[in-house]
PyMOL Python script that loads the backbone (N, CA, C, O; Angstrom):
from pymol import cmd

cmd.read_pdbstr("""\
ATOM      1  N   MET A   1      -7.030  -6.976   9.432  1.00  0.00           N
ATOM      2  CA  MET A   1      -5.882  -6.238   8.933  1.00  0.00           C
ATOM      3  C   MET A   1      -6.298  -5.501   7.650  1.00  0.00           C
ATOM      4  O   MET A   1      -6.883  -6.088   6.739  1.00  0.00           O
ATOM      5  N   THR A   2      -5.988  -4.238   7.607  1.00  0.00           N
ATOM      6  CA  THR A   2      -6.305  -3.452   6.412  1.00  0.00           C
ATOM      7  C   THR A   2      -5.234  -3.661   5.351  1.00  0.00           C
ATOM      8  O   THR A   2      -4.139  -4.145   5.637  1.00  0.00           O
ATOM      9  N   TYR A   3      -5.565  -3.293   4.143  1.00  0.00           N
ATOM     10  CA  TYR A   3      -4.576  -3.421   3.063  1.00  0.00           C
ATOM     11  C   TYR A   3      -3.352  -2.564   3.349  1.00  0.00           C
ATOM     12  O   TYR A   3      -2.243  -2.907   2.941  1.00  0.00           O
ATOM     13  N   VAL A   4      -3.547  -1.446   4.050  1.00  0.00           N
ATOM     14  CA  VAL A   4      -2.412  -0.570   4.377  1.00  0.00           C
ATOM     15  C   VAL A   4      -1.459  -1.282   5.336  1.00  0.00           C
ATOM     16  O   VAL A   4      -0.241  -1.170   5.193  1.00  0.00           O
ATOM     17  N   ASN A   5      -2.000  -2.010   6.305  1.00  0.00           N
ATOM     18  CA  ASN A   5      -1.141  -2.752   7.233  1.00  0.00           C
ATOM     19  C   ASN A   5      -0.260  -3.740   6.473  1.00  0.00           C
ATOM     20  O   ASN A   5       0.927  -3.872   6.769  1.00  0.00           O
ATOM     21  N   LYS A   6      -0.835  -4.428   5.502  1.00  0.00           N
ATOM     22  CA  LYS A   6      -0.070  -5.391   4.710  1.00  0.00           C
ATOM     23  C   LYS A   6       1.064  -4.692   3.961  1.00  0.00           C
ATOM     24  O   LYS A   6       2.182  -5.203   3.898  1.00  0.00           O
ATOM     25  N   ILE A   7       0.771  -3.533   3.401  1.00  0.00           N
ATOM     26  CA  ILE A   7       1.782  -2.787   2.650  1.00  0.00           C
ATOM     27  C   ILE A   7       2.886  -2.289   3.571  1.00  0.00           C
ATOM     28  O   ILE A   7       4.070  -2.448   3.273  1.00  0.00           O
ATOM     29  N   VAL A   8       2.498  -1.686   4.689  1.00  0.00           N
ATOM     30  CA  VAL A   8       3.483  -1.181   5.648  1.00  0.00           C
ATOM     31  C   VAL A   8       4.351  -2.331   6.164  1.00  0.00           C
ATOM     32  O   VAL A   8       5.570  -2.193   6.269  1.00  0.00           O
ATOM     33  N   ASP A   9       3.726  -3.455   6.481  1.00  0.00           N
ATOM     34  CA  ASP A   9       4.485  -4.617   6.962  1.00  0.00           C
ATOM     35  C   ASP A   9       5.486  -5.102   5.908  1.00  0.00           C
ATOM     36  O   ASP A   9       6.606  -5.488   6.241  1.00  0.00           O
ATOM     37  N   ALA A  10       5.077  -5.080   4.638  1.00  0.00           N
ATOM     38  CA  ALA A  10       5.976  -5.521   3.570  1.00  0.00           C
ATOM     39  C   ALA A  10       7.227  -4.648   3.487  1.00  0.00           C
ATOM     40  O   ALA A  10       8.310  -5.129   3.156  1.00  0.00           O
ATOM     41  N   PHE A  11       7.065  -3.363   3.792  1.00  0.00           N
ATOM     42  CA  PHE A  11       8.213  -2.445   3.794  1.00  0.00           C
ATOM     43  C   PHE A  11       9.062  -2.593   5.059  1.00  0.00           C
ATOM     44  O   PHE A  11      10.187  -2.095   5.107  1.00  0.00           O
ATOM     45  N   GLY A  12       8.536  -3.269   6.078  1.00  0.00           N
ATOM     46  CA  GLY A  12       9.278  -3.453   7.325  1.00  0.00           C
ATOM     47  C   GLY A  12       8.858  -2.515   8.433  1.00  0.00           C
ATOM     48  O   GLY A  12       9.512  -2.457   9.474  1.00  0.00           O
ATOM     49  N   GLY A  13       7.773  -1.773   8.229  1.00  0.00           N
ATOM     50  CA  GLY A  13       7.272  -0.868   9.251  1.00  0.00           C
ATOM     51  C   GLY A  13       7.098   0.544   8.714  1.00  0.00           C
ATOM     52  O   GLY A  13       7.408   0.837   7.559  1.00  0.00           O
ATOM     53  N   ILE A  14       6.598   1.398   9.577  1.00  0.00           N
ATOM     54  CA  ILE A  14       6.297   2.780   9.190  1.00  0.00           C
ATOM     55  C   ILE A  14       7.555   3.541   8.788  1.00  0.00           C
ATOM     56  O   ILE A  14       7.594   4.168   7.729  1.00  0.00           O
ATOM     57  N   ARG A  15       8.577   3.489   9.628  1.00  0.00           N
ATOM     58  CA  ARG A  15       9.803   4.257   9.339  1.00  0.00           C
ATOM     59  C   ARG A  15      10.516   3.772   8.066  1.00  0.00           C
ATOM     60  O   ARG A  15      10.900   4.594   7.233  1.00  0.00           O
ATOM     61  N   PRO A  16      10.698   2.464   7.902  1.00  0.00           N
ATOM     62  CA  PRO A  16      11.340   2.019   6.652  1.00  0.00           C
ATOM     63  C   PRO A  16      10.530   2.380   5.408  1.00  0.00           C
ATOM     64  O   PRO A  16      11.104   2.724   4.375  1.00  0.00           O
ATOM     65  N   MET A  17       9.205   2.305   5.502  1.00  0.00           N
ATOM     66  CA  MET A  17       8.378   2.669   4.351  1.00  0.00           C
ATOM     67  C   MET A  17       8.524   4.151   4.050  1.00  0.00           C
ATOM     68  O   MET A  17       8.689   4.542   2.895  1.00  0.00           O
ATOM     69  N   ALA A  18       8.463   4.976   5.092  1.00  0.00           N
ATOM     70  CA  ALA A  18       8.600   6.421   4.903  1.00  0.00           C
ATOM     71  C   ALA A  18       9.944   6.753   4.240  1.00  0.00           C
ATOM     72  O   ALA A  18      10.007   7.587   3.336  1.00  0.00           O
ATOM     73  N   ALA A  19      10.998   6.105   4.688  1.00  0.00           N
ATOM     74  CA  ALA A  19      12.321   6.352   4.102  1.00  0.00           C
ATOM     75  C   ALA A  19      12.352   5.906   2.639  1.00  0.00           C
ATOM     76  O   ALA A  19      12.907   6.600   1.788  1.00  0.00           O
ATOM     77  N   ALA A  20      11.755   4.749   2.350  1.00  0.00           N
ATOM     78  CA  ALA A  20      11.780   4.217   0.985  1.00  0.00           C
ATOM     79  C   ALA A  20      11.019   5.101   0.000  1.00  0.00           C
ATOM     80  O   ALA A  20      11.447   5.285  -1.139  1.00  0.00           O
ATOM     81  N   ILE A  21       9.889   5.647   0.449  1.00  0.00           N
ATOM     82  CA  ILE A  21       9.076   6.467  -0.460  1.00  0.00           C
ATOM     83  C   ILE A  21       9.374   7.958  -0.315  1.00  0.00           C
ATOM     84  O   ILE A  21       8.759   8.801  -0.968  1.00  0.00           O
ATOM     85  N   LYS A  22      10.333   8.257   0.558  1.00  0.00           N
ATOM     86  CA  LYS A  22      10.770   9.645   0.773  1.00  0.00           C
ATOM     87  C   LYS A  22       9.612  10.562   1.197  1.00  0.00           C
ATOM     88  O   LYS A  22       9.413  11.648   0.654  1.00  0.00           O
ATOM     89  N   ARG A  23       8.869  10.077   2.183  1.00  0.00           N
ATOM     90  CA  ARG A  23       7.767  10.838   2.771  1.00  0.00           C
ATOM     91  C   ARG A  23       7.989  10.902   4.273  1.00  0.00           C
ATOM     92  O   ARG A  23       8.679  10.046   4.826  1.00  0.00           O
ATOM     93  N   PRO A  24       7.418  11.902   4.948  1.00  0.00           N
ATOM     94  CA  PRO A  24       7.551  11.966   6.406  1.00  0.00           C
ATOM     95  C   PRO A  24       6.920  10.745   7.083  1.00  0.00           C
ATOM     96  O   PRO A  24       5.933  10.189   6.602  1.00  0.00           O
ATOM     97  N   VAL A  25       7.509  10.350   8.199  1.00  0.00           N
ATOM     98  CA  VAL A  25       6.961   9.246   8.987  1.00  0.00           C
ATOM     99  C   VAL A  25       5.510   9.535   9.344  1.00  0.00           C
ATOM    100  O   VAL A  25       4.672   8.633   9.335  1.00  0.00           O
ATOM    101  N   SER A  26       5.213  10.794   9.659  1.00  0.00           N
ATOM    102  CA  SER A  26       3.850  11.168  10.048  1.00  0.00           C
ATOM    103  C   SER A  26       2.842  10.905   8.927  1.00  0.00           C
ATOM    104  O   SER A  26       1.682  10.599   9.200  1.00  0.00           O
ATOM    105  N   THR A  27       3.270  11.021   7.685  1.00  0.00           N
ATOM    106  CA  THR A  27       2.381  10.754   6.551  1.00  0.00           C
ATOM    107  C   THR A  27       2.018   9.277   6.499  1.00  0.00           C
ATOM    108  O   THR A  27       0.845   8.922   6.389  1.00  0.00           O
ATOM    109  N   VAL A  28       3.024   8.423   6.579  1.00  0.00           N
ATOM    110  CA  VAL A  28       2.774   6.981   6.520  1.00  0.00           C
ATOM    111  C   VAL A  28       1.969   6.540   7.740  1.00  0.00           C
ATOM    112  O   VAL A  28       1.085   5.690   7.631  1.00  0.00           O
ATOM    113  N   LYS A  29       2.274   7.116   8.895  1.00  0.00           N
ATOM    114  CA  LYS A  29       1.509   6.772  10.109  1.00  0.00           C
ATOM    115  C   LYS A  29       0.049   7.169   9.951  1.00  0.00           C
ATOM    116  O   LYS A  29      -0.838   6.420  10.360  1.00  0.00           O
ATOM    117  N   SER A  30      -0.213   8.321   9.372  1.00  0.00           N
ATOM    118  CA  SER A  30      -1.609   8.737   9.196  1.00  0.00           C
ATOM    119  C   SER A  30      -2.334   7.815   8.219  1.00  0.00           C
ATOM    120  O   SER A  30      -3.511   7.509   8.414  1.00  0.00           O
ATOM    121  N   TRP A  31      -1.638   7.366   7.165  1.00  0.00           N
ATOM    122  CA  TRP A  31      -2.247   6.405   6.240  1.00  0.00           C
ATOM    123  C   TRP A  31      -2.615   5.127   6.983  1.00  0.00           C
ATOM    124  O   TRP A  31      -3.705   4.584   6.805  1.00  0.00           O
ATOM    125  N   LYS A  32      -1.695   4.655   7.813  1.00  0.00           N
ATOM    126  CA  LYS A  32      -1.939   3.417   8.558  1.00  0.00           C
ATOM    127  C   LYS A  32      -3.077   3.609   9.556  1.00  0.00           C
ATOM    128  O   LYS A  32      -3.947   2.748   9.686  1.00  0.00           O
ATOM    129  N   ASP A  33      -3.067   4.727  10.251  1.00  0.00           N
ATOM    130  CA  ASP A  33      -4.107   4.988  11.252  1.00  0.00           C
ATOM    131  C   ASP A  33      -5.497   5.037  10.636  1.00  0.00           C
ATOM    132  O   ASP A  33      -6.455   4.542  11.229  1.00  0.00           O
ATOM    133  N   ARG A  34      -5.616   5.628   9.450  1.00  0.00           N
ATOM    134  CA  ARG A  34      -6.946   5.738   8.840  1.00  0.00           C
ATOM    135  C   ARG A  34      -7.273   4.550   7.938  1.00  0.00           C
ATOM    136  O   ARG A  34      -8.403   4.413   7.469  1.00  0.00           O
ATOM    137  N   GLY A  35      -6.271   3.686   7.697  1.00  0.00           N
ATOM    138  CA  GLY A  35      -6.505   2.476   6.917  1.00  0.00           C
ATOM    139  C   GLY A  35      -6.656   2.710   5.434  1.00  0.00           C
ATOM    140  O   GLY A  35      -7.335   1.949   4.745  1.00  0.00           O
ATOM    141  N   SER A  36      -6.017   3.777   4.929  1.00  0.00           N
ATOM    142  CA  SER A  36      -6.162   4.119   3.518  1.00  0.00           C
ATOM    143  C   SER A  36      -4.963   4.925   3.033  1.00  0.00           C
ATOM    144  O   SER A  36      -4.471   5.817   3.724  1.00  0.00           O
ATOM    145  N   ILE A  37      -4.510   4.595   1.842  1.00  0.00           N
ATOM    146  CA  ILE A  37      -3.484   5.381   1.164  1.00  0.00           C
ATOM    147  C   ILE A  37      -4.214   6.181   0.089  1.00  0.00           C
ATOM    148  O   ILE A  37      -4.997   5.609  -0.668  1.00  0.00           O
ATOM    149  N   PRO A  38      -3.978   7.491   0.003  1.00  0.00           N
ATOM    150  CA  PRO A  38      -4.657   8.280  -1.034  1.00  0.00           C
ATOM    151  C   PRO A  38      -4.379   7.719  -2.431  1.00  0.00           C
ATOM    152  O   PRO A  38      -3.245   7.364  -2.752  1.00  0.00           O
ATOM    153  N   ASP A  39      -5.413   7.643  -3.245  1.00  0.00           N
ATOM    154  CA  ASP A  39      -5.273   7.080  -4.595  1.00  0.00           C
ATOM    155  C   ASP A  39      -4.130   7.697  -5.401  1.00  0.00           C
ATOM    156  O   ASP A  39      -3.422   6.960  -6.087  1.00  0.00           O
ATOM    157  N   PRO A  40      -3.916   9.027  -5.349  1.00  0.00           N
ATOM    158  CA  PRO A  40      -2.808   9.589  -6.134  1.00  0.00           C
ATOM    159  C   PRO A  40      -1.420   9.091  -5.693  1.00  0.00           C
ATOM    160  O   PRO A  40      -0.475   9.129  -6.481  1.00  0.00           O
ATOM    161  N   SER A  41      -1.292   8.624  -4.441  1.00  0.00           N
ATOM    162  CA  SER A  41      -0.003   8.154  -3.931  1.00  0.00           C
ATOM    163  C   SER A  41       0.239   6.673  -4.194  1.00  0.00           C
ATOM    164  O   SER A  41       1.382   6.219  -4.138  1.00  0.00           O
ATOM    165  N   LYS A  42      -0.800   5.922  -4.477  1.00  0.00           N
ATOM    166  CA  LYS A  42      -0.664   4.474  -4.622  1.00  0.00           C
ATOM    167  C   LYS A  42       0.300   4.055  -5.741  1.00  0.00           C
ATOM    168  O   LYS A  42       1.131   3.177  -5.508  1.00  0.00           O
ATOM    169  N   PRO A  43       0.226   4.638  -6.940  1.00  0.00           N
ATOM    170  CA  PRO A  43       1.169   4.201  -7.990  1.00  0.00           C
ATOM    171  C   PRO A  43       2.631   4.416  -7.605  1.00  0.00           C
ATOM    172  O   PRO A  43       3.486   3.587  -7.917  1.00  0.00           O
ATOM    173  N   GLU A  44       2.911   5.511  -6.937  1.00  0.00           N
ATOM    174  CA  GLU A  44       4.284   5.792  -6.506  1.00  0.00           C
ATOM    175  C   GLU A  44       4.758   4.767  -5.481  1.00  0.00           C
ATOM    176  O   GLU A  44       5.868   4.246  -5.585  1.00  0.00           O
ATOM    177  N   VAL A  45       3.911   4.478  -4.491  1.00  0.00           N
ATOM    178  CA  VAL A  45       4.281   3.510  -3.455  1.00  0.00           C
ATOM    179  C   VAL A  45       4.465   2.127  -4.078  1.00  0.00           C
ATOM    180  O   VAL A  45       5.411   1.415  -3.743  1.00  0.00           O
ATOM    181  N   LEU A  46       3.569   1.750  -4.978  1.00  0.00           N
ATOM    182  CA  LEU A  46       3.686   0.464  -5.663  1.00  0.00           C
ATOM    183  C   LEU A  46       4.985   0.383  -6.465  1.00  0.00           C
ATOM    184  O   LEU A  46       5.668  -0.641  -6.433  1.00  0.00           O
ATOM    185  N   ALA A  47       5.327   1.441  -7.176  1.00  0.00           N
ATOM    186  CA  ALA A  47       6.556   1.455  -7.972  1.00  0.00           C
ATOM    187  C   ALA A  47       7.786   1.273  -7.079  1.00  0.00           C
ATOM    188  O   ALA A  47       8.700   0.529  -7.431  1.00  0.00           O
ATOM    189  N   VAL A  48       7.812   1.947  -5.929  1.00  0.00           N
ATOM    190  CA  VAL A  48       8.944   1.813  -5.002  1.00  0.00           C
ATOM    191  C   VAL A  48       8.980   0.391  -4.444  1.00  0.00           C
ATOM    192  O   VAL A  48      10.051  -0.203  -4.321  1.00  0.00           O
ATOM    193  N   ALA A  49       7.825  -0.146  -4.113  1.00  0.00           N
ATOM    194  CA  ALA A  49       7.769  -1.522  -3.594  1.00  0.00           C
ATOM    195  C   ALA A  49       8.327  -2.503  -4.612  1.00  0.00           C
ATOM    196  O   ALA A  49       9.136  -3.366  -4.273  1.00  0.00           O
ATOM    197  N   GLN A  50       7.895  -2.368  -5.859  1.00  0.00           N
ATOM    198  CA  GLN A  50       8.366  -3.278  -6.901  1.00  0.00           C
ATOM    199  C   GLN A  50       9.852  -3.082  -7.189  1.00  0.00           C
ATOM    200  O   GLN A  50      10.566  -4.051  -7.443  1.00  0.00           O
ATOM    201  N   ALA A  51      10.317  -1.846  -7.151  1.00  0.00           N
ATOM    202  CA  ALA A  51      11.740  -1.568  -7.374  1.00  0.00           C
ATOM    203  C   ALA A  51      12.609  -2.190  -6.280  1.00  0.00           C
ATOM    204  O   ALA A  51      13.775  -2.514  -6.502  1.00  0.00           O
ATOM    205  N   ASN A  52      12.015  -2.349  -5.094  1.00  0.00           N
ATOM    206  CA  ASN A  52      12.741  -2.944  -3.969  1.00  0.00           C
ATOM    207  C   ASN A  52      12.471  -4.439  -3.827  1.00  0.00           C
ATOM    208  O   ASN A  52      12.897  -5.058  -2.852  1.00  0.00           O
ATOM    209  N   GLY A  53      11.769  -5.016  -4.790  1.00  0.00           N
ATOM    210  CA  GLY A  53      11.533  -6.454  -4.779  1.00  0.00           C
ATOM    211  C   GLY A  53      10.550  -6.933  -3.732  1.00  0.00           C
ATOM    212  O   GLY A  53      10.580  -8.100  -3.341  1.00  0.00           O
ATOM    213  N   LEU A  54       9.677  -6.045  -3.271  1.00  0.00           N
ATOM    214  CA  LEU A  54       8.700  -6.446  -2.261  1.00  0.00           C
ATOM    215  C   LEU A  54       7.559  -7.217  -2.918  1.00  0.00           C
ATOM    216  O   LEU A  54       7.198  -6.940  -4.062  1.00  0.00           O
ATOM    217  N   PRO A  55       6.990  -8.187  -2.195  1.00  0.00           N
ATOM    218  CA  PRO A  55       5.931  -9.019  -2.769  1.00  0.00           C
ATOM    219  C   PRO A  55       4.568  -8.324  -2.770  1.00  0.00           C
ATOM    220  O   PRO A  55       3.618  -8.807  -2.154  1.00  0.00           O
ATOM    221  N   LEU A  56       4.482  -7.207  -3.453  1.00  0.00           N
ATOM    222  CA  LEU A  56       3.239  -6.444  -3.527  1.00  0.00           C
ATOM    223  C   LEU A  56       2.887  -6.217  -4.990  1.00  0.00           C
ATOM    224  O   LEU A  56       3.762  -6.007  -5.831  1.00  0.00           O
ATOM    225  N   GLY A  57       1.608  -6.264  -5.273  1.00  0.00           N
ATOM    226  CA  GLY A  57       1.132  -6.001  -6.622  1.00  0.00           C
ATOM    227  C   GLY A  57      -0.029  -5.035  -6.595  1.00  0.00           C
ATOM    228  O   GLY A  57      -0.453  -4.586  -5.530  1.00  0.00           O
ATOM    229  N   ARG A  58      -0.543  -4.715  -7.768  1.00  0.00           N
ATOM    230  CA  ARG A  58      -1.645  -3.768  -7.895  1.00  0.00           C
ATOM    231  C   ARG A  58      -2.829  -4.175  -7.025  1.00  0.00           C
ATOM    232  O   ARG A  58      -3.484  -3.321  -6.429  1.00  0.00           O
ATOM    233  N   GLU A  59      -3.104  -5.470  -6.950  1.00  0.00           N
ATOM    234  CA  GLU A  59      -4.245  -5.959  -6.173  1.00  0.00           C
ATOM    235  C   GLU A  59      -4.122  -5.643  -4.682  1.00  0.00           C
ATOM    236  O   GLU A  59      -5.130  -5.586  -3.978  1.00  0.00           O
ATOM    237  N   ASP A  60      -2.900  -5.439  -4.199  1.00  0.00           N
ATOM    238  CA  ASP A  60      -2.697  -5.089  -2.793  1.00  0.00           C
ATOM    239  C   ASP A  60      -3.057  -3.627  -2.516  1.00  0.00           C
ATOM    240  O   ASP A  60      -3.365  -3.264  -1.381  1.00  0.00           O
ATOM    241  N   PHE A  61      -3.018  -2.800  -3.546  1.00  0.00           N
ATOM    242  CA  PHE A  61      -3.292  -1.378  -3.398  1.00  0.00           C
ATOM    243  C   PHE A  61      -4.721  -1.006  -3.744  1.00  0.00           C
ATOM    244  O   PHE A  61      -5.242   0.006  -3.274  1.00  0.00           O
ATOM    245  N   PHE A  62      -5.343  -1.820  -4.561  1.00  0.00           N
ATOM    246  CA  PHE A  62      -6.710  -1.548  -4.999  1.00  0.00           C
ATOM    247  C   PHE A  62      -7.574  -2.786  -4.761  1.00  0.00           C
ATOM    248  O   PHE A  62      -8.145  -3.330  -5.706  1.00  0.00           O
ATOM    249  N   PRO A  63      -7.677  -3.241  -3.494  1.00  0.00           N
ATOM    250  CA  PRO A  63      -8.375  -4.503  -3.243  1.00  0.00           C
ATOM    251  C   PRO A  63      -9.852  -4.473  -3.640  1.00  0.00           C
ATOM    252  O   PRO A  63     -10.361  -5.474  -4.146  1.00  0.00           O
ATOM    253  N   LEU A  64     -10.542  -3.376  -3.430  1.00  0.00           N
ATOM    254  CA  LEU A  64     -11.956  -3.317  -3.772  1.00  0.00           C
ATOM    255  C   LEU A  64     -12.167  -3.279  -5.266  1.00  0.00           C
ATOM    256  O   LEU A  64     -13.129  -3.867  -5.760  1.00  0.00           O
ATOM    257  N   ALA A  65     -11.309  -2.614  -5.994  1.00  0.00           N
ATOM    258  CA  ALA A  65     -11.430  -2.547  -7.454  1.00  0.00           C
ATOM    259  C   ALA A  65     -11.297  -3.946  -8.048  1.00  0.00           C
ATOM    260  O   ALA A  65     -12.009  -4.286  -8.994  1.00  0.00           O
ATOM    261  N   GLU A  66     -10.403  -4.749  -7.510  1.00  0.00           N
ATOM    262  CA  GLU A  66     -10.203  -6.105  -8.013  1.00  0.00           C
ATOM    263  C   GLU A  66     -11.435  -6.956  -7.737  1.00  0.00           C
ATOM    264  O   GLU A  66     -11.851  -7.743  -8.587  1.00  0.00           O
ATOM    265  N   GLU A  67     -12.026  -6.800  -6.539  1.00  0.00           N
ATOM    266  CA  GLU A  67     -13.208  -7.580  -6.192  1.00  0.00           C
ATOM    267  C   GLU A  67     -14.382  -7.237  -7.094  1.00  0.00           C
ATOM    268  O   GLU A  67     -15.122  -8.127  -7.514  1.00  0.00           O
ATOM    269  N   THR A  68     -14.560  -5.945  -7.400  1.00  0.00           N
ATOM    270  CA  THR A  68     -15.711  -5.526  -8.213  1.00  0.00           C
ATOM    271  C   THR A  68     -15.592  -5.998  -9.656  1.00  0.00           C
ATOM    272  O   THR A  68     -16.603  -6.325 -10.277  1.00  0.00           O
ATOM    273  N   THR A  69     -14.395  -6.041 -10.195  1.00  0.00           N
ATOM    274  CA  THR A  69     -14.229  -6.440 -11.573  1.00  0.00           C
ATOM    275  C   THR A  69     -14.232  -7.959 -11.732  1.00  0.00           C
ATOM    276  O   THR A  69     -14.341  -8.462 -12.850  1.00  0.00           O
ATOM    277  N   ALA A  70     -14.117  -8.679 -10.647  1.00  0.00           N
ATOM    278  CA  ALA A  70     -14.083 -10.133 -10.731  1.00  0.00           C
ATOM    279  C   ALA A  70     -15.455 -10.715 -11.077  1.00  0.00           C
ATOM    280  O   ALA A  70     -15.538 -11.813 -11.628  1.00  0.00           O
ATOM    281  N   GLY A  71     -16.514 -10.000 -10.764  1.00  0.00           N
ATOM    282  CA  GLY A  71     -17.851 -10.481 -11.061  1.00  0.00           C
ATOM    283  C   GLY A  71     -18.355 -11.413  -9.967  1.00  0.00           C
ATOM    284  O   GLY A  71     -17.629 -11.704  -9.017  1.00  0.00           O
ATOM    285  N   PRO A  72     -19.574 -11.875 -10.092  1.00  0.00           N
ATOM    286  CA  PRO A  72     -20.151 -12.732  -9.053  1.00  0.00           C
ATOM    287  C   PRO A  72     -19.515 -14.115  -9.054  1.00  0.00           C
ATOM    288  O   PRO A  72     -19.036 -14.600 -10.079  1.00  0.00           O
ATOM    289  N   ALA A  73     -19.523 -14.724  -7.901  1.00  0.00           N
ATOM    290  CA  ALA A  73     -18.970 -16.071  -7.788  1.00  0.00           C
ATOM    291  C   ALA A  73     -19.895 -17.059  -8.483  1.00  0.00           C
ATOM    292  O   ALA A  73     -21.113 -16.878  -8.472  1.00  0.00           O
ATOM    293  N   PRO A  74     -19.334 -18.097  -9.086  1.00  0.00           N
ATOM    294  CA  PRO A  74     -20.174 -19.076  -9.788  1.00  0.00           C
ATOM    295  C   PRO A  74     -21.041 -19.886  -8.856  1.00  0.00           C
ATOM    296  O   PRO A  74     -21.798 -20.746  -9.308  1.00  0.00           O
TER     297      PRO A  74
END
""", "prot")
cmd.dss("prot")
cmd.show_as("cartoon", "prot")
cmd.util.cbc("prot")
cmd.orient("prot")
């Protein structure tokens, strides 16, 4: 499962997410199909998710950035 699938699922699916972020369904579907949300759109989607009380945080939108800054495992 890609990070985008987790985000879309948290919103309740493609159509509910598109409605919540006020974007066309085709936009959210293309993000899901390619497994990536464009970086410029991530803060907006995160803000809408948090405003709606969804269990999503920055780490859900930038999973690789979090892994790289964590450093090597002990």
